[in-house]
N, C-alpha and C positions, 0 to 999 in steps of 0.2 A: 890829814887825810892822805892815805897812802896811795900809791899808784894802783894797787889792786882794787882799793875801794872805788876810785875813781872810774877804773874801767868796768866794775860791776853796775855803778850807777848808769854808766853810758850804756851797757848791756839792757839793763831794766827799762831805761827810757825808749831804747830802740825797739825792744819787744813790744812794748805798749803803743809806740806810733805804727809799727807794721801792724800790729793788731787792730788798731782803729782803722787802718787802710783796708786790712781784710773783712771788716764789716760791709764794705761795699763790694768787694771782690769775691765770688763763692769759692774760687780755688784756695784761698788762704784762710786757715782757721783762725779768724779774727779774735773771738772772745777767748780762746784758748791762749792765744799769744798775749793779749792784754794781762790775763791771769798769770800767766808765767812771768811777765814783766813784774807784776805786783809781788809775786813770790820772790824774785831776785831782789827786790827794793826791801822787802821785809828782812830777807836773809843778811843783807849789806848791814842792816842794823842789828843783827843777831837776834831778830824776832823780839827786840826789847819794846817796841812800840806797837807793832802789828803782830799778833800771835796766832796760833793754829785755830783757834775760834773763829777770830775775823776771816782768816784765810779759807776756812770751810765754808763760810757764808759766800765769800766771793767766788770760790769754786762751784758752788750750787747755782748761783747767778750766771756764771759762765755757761754751764750746762743748760740753763733755761733759754740761752739765745736760740739753741736749735729748734725746741718746739715752738717758741714764739714765731720765729722765722716760717716754719712750716704752716703753722695755723693762720699767719697772715697771708701767705701766698695762696693757700687753699681757700680762705674767705674771698679774697679778690677775685679768683678764678670762678668759684662757684656763684658768687654774687652776680656775675656778668654772664653765667651760663656757659663756661667752657667746659669742654668734653676732657676726658682723661688723655686723649690724644693731644689736645691743645696745651694742657698742663706739661706733658712731656716735651712738647715743642717749646714751651716758654724755658724749661730748664735747659734744653739743647741750646737754645737762642742765647741764653744767659752765658753759658760756657763758651760758646763760639763769639760772642761779642767781647767778651774780655780781651781778645787779641786785636780789638778795634778801638781800643780806649774807652773814654767816658762815652762817646756816641754809642759805641757797641754795647756798653753795659746798659744803656738805656733803651736802645731799639731792638737789641737781640732779643729779650724776651717778648716783646710785642709781635716781632715778625715771626719767632718760632711758634707762638701760640696761635697767631693768624693762620699760617701754613698748616699747622696740625688740626685746627678746626676746619679749615677749607677742605683738607683732604678727606674729612668725615662727612661733612654736610654738603659742600659744593655751594656755599651760601656766602657771598662775600661780605654782606651785613654782619652775620653772625660770626664770621671769622675776625672781622674788625672789632667786634665787641669782646669776644673772646681774647684778642690780643691787648685790648684795653684793660680788661680785667686782670690779666696776668701781670700787666704793668703795675698796676693798682696794687695788686698783691705784694710784688716785690718791694715796692716803694714802702708799703706799711710794714713788711717784714725788716727792711732796713731801719726804718725808724724805731722799731720795736728793739732791734738788736742795739742801736745806738743808745737808747735810753736805758738799757741794761748795763752797757759798757760804762756809761758815765755815772749811772749809780755805784757801779763797782769802784771807780776811781773816786768818787765822793766818800764812800765808805772809807776806803784806804786812806784818804786825805785825813778825815775826821780821825781815825784810829791814830794815824801817825803824829799828826799835829796837836792832837789833844794829849797825846802822851799815854793813852792806855791800850790795852789788848782788847 
């Protein structure tokens, strides 16, 4: 194994790990980075084991994480009666929460949605319910993105270690 090959494998693994972390943090394009890491890994092997057909399927799966995330978030918010302002607040809370680590990522959407809903209806119970719904939606969206990302990794591993395209 040459130095370049080792560096490319390190790059591929780093992209995948940062991509997996990005599935939890909205500012990092997680699925895209996982996909990029898989492309680099296939390239290291000169596409001998994982070909363009498999990479196309992986690319489609990576793109599917975006609508899956949006649908799950919308489901959670609508299920608990959140207004459009609460949904906007949840997104803003998620972005601001990133700067406060894991507690911020978990609590930011809740407080953002609750504040957004409270500014609309001035009812604390409904605001709390909207915050809870937004948080449920974000958790569901993250779970969906993780499921898709691990499916991508599984498909790649099967193609790579089964020795076929």
